[in-house]
C-alpha positions as CSV (number, residue, x, y, z in Angstrom):
1,M,-100.0,-4.3,12.7
2,K,-102.7,-5.4,15.4
3,L,-104.8,-8.2,14.3
4,E,-108.7,-8.2,14.7
5,P,-108.5,-11.5,17.4
6,L,-111.8,-13.0,16.3
7,A,-112.2,-13.7,12.5
8,R,-114.9,-15.5,10.3
9,V,-113.1,-18.2,8.2
10,A,-116.0,-20.2,6.6
11,D,-119.5,-21.3,6.6
12,V,-119.9,-24.7,8.3
13,S,-121.9,-25.9,5.1
14,E,-118.6,-25.3,2.9
15,L,-116.7,-27.6,5.2
16,K,-117.1,-31.6,4.2
17,A,-115.6,-34.4,6.2
18,A,-113.0,-33.7,8.9
19,G,-110.4,-31.9,6.8
20,P,-108.0,-30.7,7.3
21,F,-109.0,-27.2,5.6
22,A,-106.4,-24.3,4.7
23,L,-107.9,-21.2,5.6
24,S,-106.9,-17.3,6.1
25,A,-108.1,-15.4,9.2
26,N,-107.2,-11.8,8.7
27,S,-104.7,-12.8,6.2
28,V,-103.1,-15.2,8.8
29,D,-102.9,-18.9,7.8
30,V,-104.7,-21.4,9.9
31,V,-105.5,-25.2,9.7
32,L,-109.0,-26.1,10.7
33,L,-110.0,-29.8,11.3
34,R,-112.6,-31.6,13.0
35,S,-111.9,-34.0,15.9
36,G,-114.4,-36.0,18.1
37,G,-117.1,-34.0,17.0
38,N,-115.3,-30.6,17.7
39,W,-113.7,-28.1,15.5
40,R,-109.9,-27.3,16.1
41,A,-107.7,-24.7,14.6
42,F,-103.8,-24.3,15.0
43,E,-101.3,-22.0,13.2
44,G,-101.5,-22.9,9.5
45,R,-97.8,-23.2,8.7
46,C,-95.8,-26.4,9.3
47,P,-92.5,-25.1,11.7
48,H,-90.2,-27.4,9.5
49,Q,-90.3,-25.4,6.1
50,G,-93.5,-23.3,6.3
51,A,-95.7,-25.5,4.3
52,L,-99.4,-25.1,4.6
53,L,-100.8,-27.7,6.8
54,G,-104.3,-27.5,5.6
55,E,-102.9,-29.1,2.6
56,G,-101.8,-32.3,4.5
57,E,-104.3,-35.1,5.4
58,L,-105.6,-36.6,8.9
59,D,-104.4,-39.9,10.0
60,G,-106.4,-41.2,12.9
61,G,-105.3,-38.6,15.6
62,A,-102.4,-37.2,13.7
63,L,-102.4,-34.1,11.4
64,I,-99.5,-34.9,8.6
65,C,-97.7,-32.2,6.7
66,R,-97.9,-33.3,2.7
67,N,-94.4,-32.3,2.3
68,H,-92.1,-34.1,4.6
69,R,-94.6,-36.3,6.6
70,W,-94.3,-34.5,10.0
71,R,-97.1,-35.7,12.1
72,F,-98.8,-33.6,14.8
73,S,-101.6,-34.4,17.7
74,V,-105.0,-33.1,16.5
75,D,-105.6,-32.5,20.3
76,S,-102.4,-30.9,21.5
77,G,-100.6,-29.6,18.3
78,R,-97.4,-31.3,19.4
79,R,-95.2,-33.1,16.9
80,E,-94.7,-36.7,17.2
81,G,-91.3,-37.8,17.8
82,G,-90.3,-33.9,18.2
83,P,-90.3,-30.9,20.3
84,E,-92.3,-28.6,18.1
85,C,-95.8,-27.7,19.0
86,L,-98.4,-25.8,17.1
87,A,-99.9,-22.9,18.7
88,A,-104.1,-23.5,19.0
89,C,-106.7,-21.0,18.1
90,A,-110.1,-21.0,19.8
91,V,-113.0,-21.9,17.4
92,T,-116.3,-20.5,17.7
93,E,-119.4,-21.5,15.8
94,R,-122.2,-18.6,15.3
95,D,-125.0,-18.5,13.0
96,G,-123.7,-21.3,10.8
97,A,-120.5,-19.7,10.6
98,L,-117.0,-20.6,12.0
99,F,-114.8,-18.1,13.8
100,V,-111.1,-18.4,14.9
101,D,-109.4,-16.4,17.6
102,V,-106.1,-15.7,16.0
103,A,-104.7,-13.4,19.1
104,A,-102.3,-16.5,19.6
105,L,-100.8,-16.0,16.1
106,E,-99.9,-12.4,16.1
107,P,-96.3,-12.2,15.5
108,P,-94.3,-9.8,17.8
109,S,-93.5,-6.3,16.5
110,A,-89.9,-6.1,16.0
111,P,-87.5,-3.4,14.2
112,I,-86.2,-4.3,11.0
113,A,-82.7,-5.2,11.5
114,G,-80.1,-4.3,9.1
115,T,-76.5,-2.7,9.4
116,R,-75.9,-2.3,5.4
117,R,-78.0,-1.3,2.7
118,A,-78.4,-3.2,-0.5
119,G,-76.5,-0.3,-2.3
120,D,-73.3,-1.2,-0.1
121,L,-73.1,-4.9,-1.5
122,A,-70.5,-5.9,-4.1
123,G,-71.7,-6.7,-7.5
124,P,-70.9,-6.3,-11.0
125,R,-70.2,-3.0,-12.6
126,P,-73.3,-1.8,-14.3
127,L,-73.5,0.4,-17.4
128,P,-75.6,3.7,-17.6
129,I,-79.3,3.2,-18.2
130,I,-79.1,-0.8,-19.4
131,G,-77.2,-1.8,-15.8
132,N,-76.0,-5.2,-16.0
133,L,-78.8,-6.5,-18.6
134,H,-76.1,-6.6,-21.4
135,Q,-74.2,-9.5,-19.2
136,L,-77.5,-11.6,-19.0
137,D,-78.1,-13.8,-22.0
138,A,-81.8,-14.9,-21.6
139,M,-80.9,-18.8,-22.3
140,R,-77.7,-18.7,-20.1
141,G,-78.3,-16.0,-17.7
142,H,-78.6,-18.4,-14.6
143,L,-75.0,-19.2,-14.8
144,T,-73.9,-15.7,-15.1
145,L,-76.1,-15.1,-11.9
146,E,-74.2,-18.0,-10.2
147,E,-70.8,-17.2,-11.3
148,W,-71.3,-13.8,-9.6
149,S,-72.4,-15.4,-6.4
150,V,-68.8,-16.8,-6.4
151,R,-67.1,-13.8,-7.4
152,Y,-68.9,-11.2,-5.3
153,G,-70.3,-13.1,-2.4
154,G,-73.4,-15.1,-1.5
155,T,-75.4,-12.1,-1.6
156,Y,-74.7,-9.3,-3.8
157,Q,-76.3,-6.4,-5.9
158,L,-76.9,-5.9,-9.8
159,R,-78.6,-3.5,-12.0
160,M,-81.7,-4.6,-14.3
161,G,-81.8,-1.4,-16.4
162,A,-82.2,1.3,-13.9
163,R,-83.5,-0.9,-11.3
164,R,-81.5,-2.1,-8.3
165,A,-81.9,-5.9,-7.7
166,V,-80.4,-8.1,-5.1
167,A,-79.5,-11.8,-5.7
168,T,-78.6,-14.4,-3.0
169,S,-77.4,-17.9,-2.8
170,D,-77.4,-18.3,1.0
171,P,-79.8,-20.9,1.8
172,A,-80.8,-19.6,5.1
173,L,-81.8,-16.4,3.3
174,I,-83.4,-18.3,0.2
175,A,-85.6,-20.2,3.0
176,L,-86.4,-16.9,4.8
177,A,-87.6,-15.4,1.4
178,L,-89.7,-18.4,0.1
179,R,-91.3,-18.8,3.5
180,A,-92.2,-15.2,3.9
181,R,-94.5,-15.4,0.9
182,P,-96.9,-14.2,0.1
183,E,-96.9,-11.3,2.7
184,T,-93.3,-10.1,2.6
185,F,-92.1,-11.3,-0.7
186,R,-94.1,-11.9,-4.2
187,R,-93.4,-13.1,-7.6
188,S,-91.7,-10.3,-9.5
189,A,-94.0,-7.7,-10.7
190,T,-92.4,-7.8,-14.1
191,I,-92.9,-11.6,-14.7
192,D,-96.6,-11.1,-13.5
193,S,-96.9,-8.4,-16.1
194,I,-95.6,-10.4,-18.7
195,L,-97.5,-13.3,-18.0
196,S,-100.8,-11.2,-17.5
197,E,-100.6,-9.5,-20.7
198,A,-100.2,-13.1,-22.3
199,G,-103.7,-13.9,-20.7
200,V,-102.2,-16.2,-17.9
201,R,-103.5,-15.0,-14.3
202,G,-103.3,-18.6,-12.6
203,V,-101.9,-20.1,-9.4
204,F,-98.3,-19.3,-10.6
205,N,-98.4,-15.5,-10.7
206,A,-101.5,-14.9,-8.4
207,E,-100.9,-13.4,-5.0
208,G,-102.9,-13.0,-1.6
209,D,-106.2,-14.3,-1.4
210,A,-106.6,-15.2,-5.1
211,W,-103.7,-17.2,-4.8
212,R,-105.1,-19.3,-2.0
213,R,-108.3,-20.1,-3.6
214,Q,-106.7,-21.1,-6.9
215,R,-103.9,-23.4,-5.1
216,K,-106.6,-25.2,-2.9
217,L,-107.7,-26.7,-6.4
218,A,-104.4,-27.7,-7.6
219,V,-103.4,-29.1,-4.4
220,A,-106.3,-31.1,-4.5
221,A,-106.0,-32.5,-7.8
222,L,-102.2,-33.4,-7.1
223,A,-102.6,-34.6,-3.6
224,Q,-100.5,-37.5,-2.4
225,R,-103.5,-39.5,-1.3
226,H,-104.7,-39.6,-4.9
227,L,-101.5,-41.1,-6.1
228,R,-103.2,-44.5,-6.1
229,Q,-105.9,-43.4,-8.2
230,L,-103.5,-41.5,-10.6
231,Y,-101.0,-44.3,-11.2
232,P,-102.6,-46.3,-14.0
233,S,-102.4,-43.3,-16.1
234,I,-98.4,-43.0,-15.4
235,R,-98.1,-46.6,-15.9
236,M,-100.2,-46.5,-19.3
237,V,-98.4,-43.8,-20.8
238,A,-95.0,-45.3,-19.7
239,E,-95.9,-48.5,-21.5
240,R,-96.7,-46.7,-24.5
241,L,-93.3,-45.1,-24.4
242,L,-91.4,-48.1,-24.1
243,A,-93.3,-49.5,-27.1
244,H,-92.1,-46.4,-29.0
245,W,-88.5,-46.9,-27.8
246,R,-88.5,-50.5,-28.8
247,G,-89.1,-49.4,-32.2
248,A,-86.4,-47.1,-32.3
249,A,-83.8,-49.4,-30.8
250,A,-84.8,-52.2,-33.2
251,V,-83.7,-49.7,-36.3
252,G,-80.8,-48.1,-34.4
253,E,-82.4,-44.6,-34.6
254,P,-81.0,-41.8,-32.2
255,V,-83.6,-40.9,-29.7
256,D,-84.2,-37.3,-28.6
257,I,-84.9,-38.3,-25.3
258,T,-85.8,-35.0,-23.9
259,E,-88.6,-34.6,-26.6
260,D,-89.9,-38.1,-26.0
261,I,-90.0,-37.6,-22.1
262,K,-91.7,-34.3,-22.6
263,R,-94.5,-36.2,-24.6
264,F,-94.7,-38.6,-21.8
265,T,-95.1,-36.1,-19.1
266,I,-97.9,-34.1,-21.3
267,D,-99.7,-37.1,-21.7
268,V,-99.8,-37.5,-17.9
269,T,-100.7,-34.2,-17.3
270,M,-103.4,-34.4,-20.0
271,L,-105.1,-37.5,-18.5
272,I,-104.9,-36.0,-14.9
273,V,-105.9,-32.5,-15.4
274,F,-108.3,-32.9,-18.3
275,G,-109.1,-36.7,-18.3
276,R,-108.4,-36.8,-21.9
277,D,-105.8,-39.1,-23.6
278,A,-103.7,-36.8,-26.0
279,N,-101.4,-39.8,-27.2
280,T,-98.7,-37.6,-28.2
281,V,-96.0,-40.2,-27.4
282,G,-94.4,-41.6,-30.9
283,R,-95.9,-39.0,-32.9
284,A,-93.8,-37.1,-35.5
285,D,-95.5,-33.9,-34.7
286,D,-97.9,-32.6,-31.9
287,A,-99.5,-29.3,-31.7
288,I,-99.7,-28.6,-28.0
289,Q,-95.9,-29.2,-27.8
290,R,-95.2,-27.1,-30.8
291,E,-97.1,-24.1,-29.4
292,L,-95.4,-24.3,-25.8
293,E,-92.0,-24.5,-27.6
294,V,-92.6,-21.1,-29.2
295,I,-94.5,-19.6,-26.1
296,L,-92.2,-20.5,-23.4
297,P,-88.7,-19.0,-24.8
298,V,-90.4,-15.7,-25.8
299,L,-91.9,-15.2,-22.2
300,N,-88.2,-15.6,-20.8
301,R,-86.9,-13.4,-23.0
302,R,-89.2,-10.6,-22.1
303,T,-88.3,-11.2,-18.7
304,F,-84.7,-9.9,-19.3
305,A,-85.5,-7.3,-21.8
306,L,-84.5,-3.7,-21.1
307,C,-87.6,-2.3,-23.0
308,P,-90.8,-4.0,-23.8
309,T,-90.6,-3.4,-27.5
310,W,-93.3,-5.8,-28.3
311,R,-96.0,-3.6,-27.0
312,Y,-95.0,-1.3,-29.8
313,V,-93.3,-3.0,-32.5
314,Q,-94.2,-6.8,-33.5
315,T,-91.1,-8.8,-34.7
316,P,-91.8,-12.1,-36.6
317,S,-91.0,-13.6,-33.3
318,D,-93.7,-11.7,-31.5
319,R,-96.3,-12.5,-34.2
320,R,-95.5,-16.2,-33.9
321,F,-96.0,-16.0,-30.1
322,T,-99.2,-14.6,-30.5
323,R,-100.3,-17.0,-33.1
324,A,-99.1,-19.6,-30.6
325,L,-101.2,-18.1,-27.9
326,V,-104.2,-18.1,-29.9
327,K,-104.0,-21.4,-30.8
328,L,-103.3,-22.6,-27.4
329,R,-106.2,-20.8,-26.1
330,A,-108.6,-22.2,-28.8
331,W,-107.7,-25.5,-28.0
332,L,-108.3,-25.2,-24.3
333,D,-111.4,-23.3,-25.0
334,G,-112.7,-26.4,-26.7
335,L,-111.8,-28.8,-23.8
336,L,-113.6,-26.3,-21.6
337,A,-116.7,-26.5,-24.0
338,D,-116.5,-30.3,-24.0
339,T,-116.2,-30.6,-20.3
340,R,-119.0,-28.3,-19.4
341,A,-121.4,-30.1,-21.8
342,R,-120.4,-33.5,-20.3
343,L,-121.1,-31.9,-16.7
344,R,-124.6,-30.8,-17.9
345,A,-125.3,-34.2,-19.3
346,E,-123.8,-35.9,-16.5
347,P,-124.8,-33.8,-13.3
348,R,-123.5,-36.2,-10.8
349,R,-120.0,-35.7,-11.9
350,A,-120.2,-32.1,-10.4
351,Q,-120.8,-33.8,-7.0
352,K,-117.4,-35.7,-7.5
353,P,-115.2,-34.2,-10.0
354,S,-112.8,-36.7,-11.6
355,N,-110.1,-34.3,-12.9
356,F,-108.8,-30.7,-12.3
357,I,-110.7,-29.3,-15.2
358,E,-113.9,-30.4,-13.6
359,A,-113.2,-29.4,-10.3
360,M,-112.4,-25.9,-11.5
361,I,-115.5,-25.6,-13.5
362,T,-117.7,-26.7,-10.7
363,A,-115.8,-24.9,-7.8
364,V,-117.0,-21.2,-6.5
365,D,-115.1,-18.5,-4.7
366,E,-115.8,-17.0,-1.4
367,N,-118.6,-15.2,-2.8
368,G,-120.3,-18.3,-4.2
369,E,-119.3,-17.3,-7.8
370,P,-117.8,-19.6,-10.3
371,F,-114.2,-18.9,-11.5
372,S,-114.2,-17.2,-14.8
373,D,-112.8,-18.7,-17.9
374,D,-109.8,-16.7,-18.0
375,V,-108.8,-17.9,-14.6
376,I,-109.5,-21.5,-15.3
377,W,-107.5,-21.2,-18.8
378,S,-104.6,-19.6,-16.7
379,N,-104.4,-22.5,-14.2
380,L,-104.9,-25.2,-17.3
381,V,-101.9,-23.6,-19.0
382,T,-100.0,-23.3,-15.6
383,L,-100.3,-27.2,-15.0
384,L,-99.8,-28.1,-18.8
385,V,-96.2,-26.3,-18.5
386,A,-95.5,-27.4,-15.1
387,G,-96.1,-30.9,-15.9
388,E,-94.4,-30.8,-19.2
389,D,-91.1,-29.1,-18.4
390,T,-90.1,-29.6,-14.7
391,T,-90.6,-33.2,-14.5
392,G,-89.7,-34.0,-18.2
393,F,-86.5,-32.1,-18.0
394,T,-85.3,-33.6,-14.6
395,I,-85.6,-36.8,-16.1
396,A,-83.7,-35.8,-19.1
397,W,-80.8,-34.4,-16.9
398,A,-80.7,-37.7,-15.0
399,V,-80.4,-39.8,-18.3
400,H,-77.5,-37.2,-19.0
401,E,-75.8,-37.9,-15.7
402,L,-76.3,-41.6,-15.9
403,C,-74.4,-41.8,-19.4
404,D,-71.1,-41.0,-17.2
405,S,-72.0,-43.1,-14.3
406,P,-72.5,-46.5,-15.7
407,G,-72.2,-48.0,-12.1
408,W,-75.4,-46.2,-11.2
409,A,-77.1,-47.3,-14.6
410,A,-76.5,-50.8,-13.6
411,E,-77.9,-50.1,-10.1
412,L,-80.9,-48.9,-11.5
413,R,-81.3,-52.0,-13.6
414,N,-80.7,-54.4,-11.0
415,E,-83.1,-52.4,-8.6
416,A,-85.8,-52.6,-11.2
417,D,-85.4,-56.3,-12.1
418,A,-85.6,-57.1,-8.4
419,V,-88.3,-54.8,-7.4
420,I,-90.7,-54.5,-10.4
421,G,-89.9,-58.5,-11.3
422,P,-91.2,-59.7,-14.7
423,M,-93.2,-56.9,-15.8
424,D,-91.6,-54.0,-17.8
425,V,-93.0,-51.1,-15.7
426,A,-93.7,-50.8,-11.9
427,G,-97.5,-52.4,-11.7
428,D,-98.8,-50.0,-8.9
429,V,-97.8,-47.1,-6.4
430,D,-96.4,-49.5,-3.6
431,V,-94.0,-51.1,-6.2
432,A,-92.7,-47.7,-7.5
433,N,-92.1,-46.3,-4.0
434,R,-89.7,-49.1,-3.1
435,L,-87.4,-47.9,-6.0
436,A,-85.2,-46.2,-3.6
437,S,-82.1,-46.1,-6.0
438,A,-84.2,-44.4,-8.6
439,E,-85.4,-41.9,-5.9
440,A,-81.7,-41.1,-5.0
441,V,-80.8,-40.8,-8.6
442,A,-83.6,-38.3,-9.0
443,C,-82.4,-36.2,-5.8
444,E,-78.5,-36.3,-7.0
445,T,-80.0,-35.0,-10.4
446,M,-82.1,-32.2,-8.9
447,R,-79.2,-31.3,-6.7
448,L,-76.7,-30.8,-9.6
449,R,-79.1,-29.9,-12.1
450,P,-82.3,-28.0,-10.9
451,V,-84.7,-27.3,-13.5
452,V,-85.5,-24.0,-12.0
453,P,-82.1,-22.5,-11.1
454,T,-83.3,-19.2,-10.3
455,T,-86.5,-17.7,-9.0
456,A,-87.3,-13.6,-9.5
457,L,-88.9,-12.1,-6.2
458,E,-90.0,-8.9,-5.3
459,T,-90.4,-7.3,-1.8
460,N,-93.7,-6.1,-0.6
461,A,-92.3,-4.3,2.3
462,D,-88.9,-3.0,3.8
463,V,-87.2,-6.2,4.7
464,A,-83.9,-7.6,6.2
465,L,-81.9,-10.1,4.2
466,G,-79.5,-11.0,6.8
467,D,-77.7,-7.8,7.7
468,V,-78.7,-6.2,4.6
469,L,-81.9,-3.8,4.6
470,V,-83.6,-4.3,1.3
471,P,-86.3,-1.5,0.5
472,K,-89.9,-2.3,-0.6
473,G,-90.1,-3.0,-4.1
474,T,-86.6,-4.6,-4.7
475,L,-86.3,-7.4,-7.0
476,V,-84.7,-10.3,-5.4
477,F,-83.1,-13.3,-7.3
478,V,-82.6,-16.6,-5.3
479,L,-80.0,-18.8,-6.5
480,P,-80.3,-22.4,-4.8
481,R,-77.6,-24.2,-6.9
482,P,-74.4,-22.8,-5.5
483,A,-75.1,-23.7,-1.9
484,A,-76.0,-27.2,-3.3
485,V,-72.9,-27.9,-5.0
486,S,-70.5,-26.3,-2.2
487,A,-68.0,-28.5,0.0
488,E,-69.7,-26.6,3.2
489,N,-73.0,-28.7,2.3
490,F,-72.4,-31.6,0.8
491,A,-69.3,-33.9,0.6
492,D,-67.5,-34.2,-2.9
493,P,-70.2,-31.7,-4.0
494,L,-69.6,-31.7,-7.8
495,A,-69.5,-35.3,-8.2
496,F,-72.6,-37.5,-9.0
497,R,-73.2,-39.5,-6.2
498,P,-76.8,-40.6,-5.5
499,D,-75.6,-43.0,-2.8
500,R,-75.5,-39.8,-0.6
501,W,-79.2,-39.9,-0.4
502,L,-79.2,-43.5,0.7
503,N,-76.5,-43.4,3.3
504,P,-75.7,-39.7,3.9
505,S,-72.4,-40.1,5.9
506,G,-68.8,-39.5,5.6
507,G,-69.1,-35.8,5.1
508,P,-71.6,-32.8,5.1
509,H,-75.1,-33.6,3.9
510,N,-77.2,-30.5,4.7
511,V,-80.6,-31.1,3.3
512,S,-81.6,-27.5,3.8
513,A,-79.3,-26.5,1.3
514,F,-81.2,-28.6,-1.1
515,L,-84.8,-26.9,-2.2
516,P,-85.6,-28.5,-5.7
517,F,-89.4,-28.0,-5.0
518,G,-88.9,-24.5,-3.1
519,S,-90.3,-24.0,0.6
520,G,-92.7,-22.4,2.6
521,P,-96.6,-22.0,1.7
522,R,-95.8,-21.9,-2.1
523,M,-93.9,-25.2,-2.4
524,C,-94.8,-27.0,-5.3
525,P,-97.9,-28.9,-4.8
526,G,-96.8,-31.6,-7.6
527,R,-93.9,-32.6,-5.5
528,S,-95.0,-36.1,-4.8
529,L,-96.5,-36.6,-8.4
530,A,-93.4,-35.6,-9.9
531,L,-91.1,-38.0,-8.0
532,L,-93.3,-40.7,-8.8
533,E,-93.3,-39.9,-12.7
534,I,-89.6,-39.8,-12.3
535,K,-89.0,-43.1,-10.5
536,N,-91.3,-44.8,-12.7
537,L,-89.7,-43.7,-16.0
538,L,-86.2,-44.0,-14.9
539,S,-86.8,-47.9,-13.7
540,M,-88.7,-48.6,-16.9
541,L,-85.9,-47.1,-19.2
542,Y,-83.0,-48.8,-17.3
543,K,-84.7,-52.0,-16.9
544,N,-85.4,-52.5,-20.6
545,F,-82.5,-50.8,-22.5
546,T,-78.9,-50.0,-22.4
547,V,-78.6,-46.2,-22.8
548,Q,-75.7,-44.4,-24.6
549,R,-75.2,-40.9,-25.4
550,V,-74.8,-39.8,-28.7
551,G,-71.6,-37.5,-28.8
552,R,-69.6,-36.1,-25.7
553,S,-70.7,-35.1,-22.5
554,S,-69.7,-31.4,-23.1
555,D,-71.9,-31.2,-26.3
556,V,-74.8,-31.3,-23.8
557,T,-75.2,-27.6,-22.4
558,E,-77.8,-26.0,-20.1
559,R,-80.3,-24.0,-21.7
560,F,-82.7,-21.6,-19.8
561,G,-86.0,-20.9,-20.9
562,F,-88.4,-20.4,-17.8
563,T,-86.9,-24.0,-17.2
564,M,-83.5,-25.5,-17.5
565,S,-83.1,-28.1,-20.2
566,P,-80.3,-30.2,-21.7
567,A,-79.7,-28.7,-25.2
568,G,-78.1,-31.2,-27.6
569,L,-78.9,-34.6,-25.6
570,K,-79.6,-37.3,-27.6
571,V,-78.9,-41.2,-26.9
572,R,-79.1,-44.7,-28.6
573,L,-81.2,-47.1,-27.0
574,T,-80.2,-51.2,-27.1
575,S,-83.1,-53.2,-26.0
576,R,-82.1,-55.8,-23.4
577,G,-85.1,-58.0,-24.7
578,S,-87.8,-59.7,-22.4
579,Q,-86.2,-60.6,-19.1
580,H,-88.6,-63.3,-18.6
581,P,-90.0,-64.5,-22.2
582,H,-92.1,-67.1,-20.6
583,M,-94.2,-64.5,-19.0
584,P,-97.1,-62.7,-21.1
585,R,-96.7,-58.7,-21.3
586,P,-99.5,-57.2,-18.8
587,S,-102.0,-55.1,-20.6
588,S,-102.4,-51.5,-19.7
589,P,-105.1,-50.9,-17.0
590,A,-108.0,-48.9,-17.6
591,V,-107.6,-45.0,-16.9
592,K,-110.0,-43.5,-14.9
593,G,-111.5,-40.4,-16.3
594,S,-110.3,-40.8,-19.6
595,E,-112.7,-41.3,-22.9
C-alpha cells in the first residue's frame, strides 16, 4: 500500500524536553528527538529485536534502545560498534505542528511467499466439531502443545473446535510474528473478547493506535531511568518480607514461598502504580490476592472452551468470578476516587505525576480528551496482574530449581555476602546491579521455566510463516520453550546451569532462542523492573536463610492459568542469623509517593 509521504505526528507544544518520542506517522512507527535545537526523526523500531526506540533514552549524542542498550548516533542514526544504521526521515515544522516524511520507510512490496498451506502441515488428529480441544487441559495445555511440537515438527496444525490453528516453536518464526505486531499479527480475538466482556480493555489487549497511546504511559511508569527512584519501594517490601520469613524460620513452619513472593510483588506494584502501601506481606488473608486467584483461572479456562456457556448459564464458578470482578472494580474505583481528590487538593501533582494512576488520570489522548475510567481501570488491572504473577512465579521457580542445585544456592549466598556486605538487603540500585550470579540464575530459570510458555496470536492478513502460507484470521500459538531447551541452541539444555549466562562458552549459546520478555514493539515494558525485583529478592533470601524444599522435586508441577506457576512448592527456612551482629540493622528508607 502506498503511504502518504508527509504525515502530521504531533503539536510542538505536546513535546516536552528533547525526547525521544515514540510516534506514529500514517501507522508507521517513528522516533522523534531534538538535537542541537533541531528536530530529527528515524525509523521507530530497533533493528536488533524491533523494540520501539521512542521508549529509550538520550545520553549525550546517543539514542539508547531500552531493551538491550544499543546506542545510535542522534545525528546520523549509525549504531555505535556495529554496522546498523537507522533510516532518517525529514521533519518539517508548520503552524505549530510537526510533519515527518516517511517515504524512506515505505517497505518494498513483495509477493507473499509460501509453498505449503496451513492445511498441509502435520498435526494431531482432530475430532468432529470439537477438534483437539478435548486434548488441551486448561491448566496443562501448554505441555501438550510443546509435546506436539516434538512429535509433529516445529510448526504444525491443530483444531480449536472447527477453527484451524497453527503452532510454532521455531525461534525465527516466533521472532517474525512478535516483531510484526500490531500490523500483521494481533492478540487472539478470542482472548480479547473474553477480557473485554470482563471489562478489561487495557494495553494488554488493545491494538493499533489505542495500544500506542496506552503503552506510552505504561512504559513511562516502568522506564529504566526511574529504577533508582523506584528502588526504595522494592527494598522496603523486601525487608518486610525478610522479617516475616524470620518469624516462620523461628518456629520451623513450612512456607508457601509462591504465595509470599506474590505478596511481595503485589506490594511493590501497589507502591509503584498507586503510590499506596498495601502491606499484604505476612497477612493471613488479603482481599486483593484472593479476588485475583478467582479471576485468572476462570479467564484461562474460558480461553480453551469450545462454547461460551457462561454467557447463557452461570455455574457457581462463573458467579464467584463475577463477584470477584465486582469487588476488584469497587476497590480500584475507590483508589481512583481518592487519587482524583488528591489531585484536586494538590494541583501541582498533575504537573509531575508521582505514580502510574496519577499519570493516567492527568493524561489526554490525541484529541485532548482524558482517558475513560474503563481504560484506566483496565490498565490498573493489567499492571497489577503482570506485576504479581510473572515476576512472582519466576522467583518461585528459581527457588525450586535452586533446591536441586545447592552449589548455586551457595554461590548466591557468597555473592550476596560479598556485594551487599553487612546489610540484609541490597542498599541501592547500584549494589543490586552488581549481583551477576543472581541475574544468571534468573535467566536460567526463565529459560527452563518460562512463566508465559505460550502466546496466542491471530493474523491480520495472509502471511508466510517460513514456507507455510497462513490465511488471515488464523490462530497462531507461539511456543518459546522447545527451542530454549534444544541442544541445537544451548549446551546441556535440560540442566540448570546459570554459569552459561556468565561464561557462554563450551557449546551452543543461541540467545535469539531465549525470549522471556517477548520481542518486537510489544516487548514487556516491565523487563528492567522485573529483573531488579528478582535479583533483590533472591539475594535477600539466600543471604539470610538456608532453603530446603518440603517434599520431593517431582511433587512440584507446572500449572498454567494465564501464567505458569509451581504448584505444590513449599519450603522450610533456617535462619543463618546476623552475619554482622555488631552492625545495627538499617531502617527502611522513606517511600516516595506513599502516604
